[in-house]
C-alpha positions in Angstrom: 88.2 -78.7 40.2 87.3 -82.2 38.9 83.6 -81.2 38.8 84.4 -78.1 36.8 85.7 -80.1 33.9 82.9 -82.7 34.1 84.8 -85.7 35.3 81.8 -86.8 37.3 79.8 -87.2 34.0 82.4 -89.3 32.4 82.6 -91.6 35.4 78.8 -91.6 36.0 78.8 -90.3 39.6 77.0 -87.3 41.0 80.1 -85.4 42.0 83.8 -86.1 42.1 83.6 -86.4 45.9 81.6 -89.6 45.3 84.6 -91.2 43.7 86.3 -91.5 47.0 83.5 -93.8 48.2 83.8 -96.2 45.2 86.1 -98.7 43.8 86.7 -96.3 40.8 89.5 -94.5 42.6 92.8 -95.8 43.7 94.7 -93.1 45.6 98.4 -93.3 45.7 101.5 -91.2 45.9 104.4 -90.9 43.5 106.8 -91.0 46.5 105.1 -93.7 48.5 107.4 -93.7 51.6 108.2 -90.7 53.8 110.9 -88.5 52.5 112.8 -86.0 54.7 115.2 -83.3 53.8 117.2 -81.7 56.6 114.9 -83.5 59.1 111.8 -81.9 57.6 109.1 -83.3 55.4 110.1 -83.2 51.7 107.7 -80.9 49.9 108.9 -81.4 46.3 110.2 -77.9 45.9 113.9 -78.5 46.4 115.4 -81.6 44.7 113.2 -82.7 41.8 112.5 -86.5 42.2 113.7 -87.3 38.6 117.0 -85.6 39.3 117.8 -87.2 42.7 119.2 -90.7 42.6 117.3 -92.1 45.5 114.0 -90.5 44.6 114.4 -91.5 41.0 114.9 -95.1 42.1 111.7 -94.9 44.1 109.9 -93.6 41.0 111.3 -96.4 38.9 110.7 -99.3 41.3 107.6 -98.3 43.3 105.5 -95.8 41.4 105.8 -97.3 37.9 105.4 -100.9 39.1 102.3 -100.0 41.1 100.6 -98.2 38.3 101.5 -100.8 35.7 99.1 -103.2 37.4 96.0 -101.2 36.2 94.5 -102.0 32.8 93.1 -98.5 32.3 93.7 -95.6 34.5 93.5 -91.8 34.6 96.3 -90.3 36.7 95.0 -87.2 38.3 97.7 -85.2 40.2 96.8 -83.7 43.5 99.0 -81.5 45.6 100.9 -78.3 45.5 103.9 -79.4 43.5 102.6 -82.0 41.0 
């Protein structure tokens, strides 16, 4: 998908796959720590993070603080529910 929109040309790599072998990418997760619901992995389909107090707190304290450290960044969502 990234190659289809030309991201590799903008970032001067052969393919978007090459990004994962460079310092150009910093992979992370909005919900950094494991989240379970009813003893199963939280998939993001049930309670929306911004509407659940504990998940909202994780967004405010972990996610935003982590991404605030970058001067310039492009946030590229990956996953089924992003």
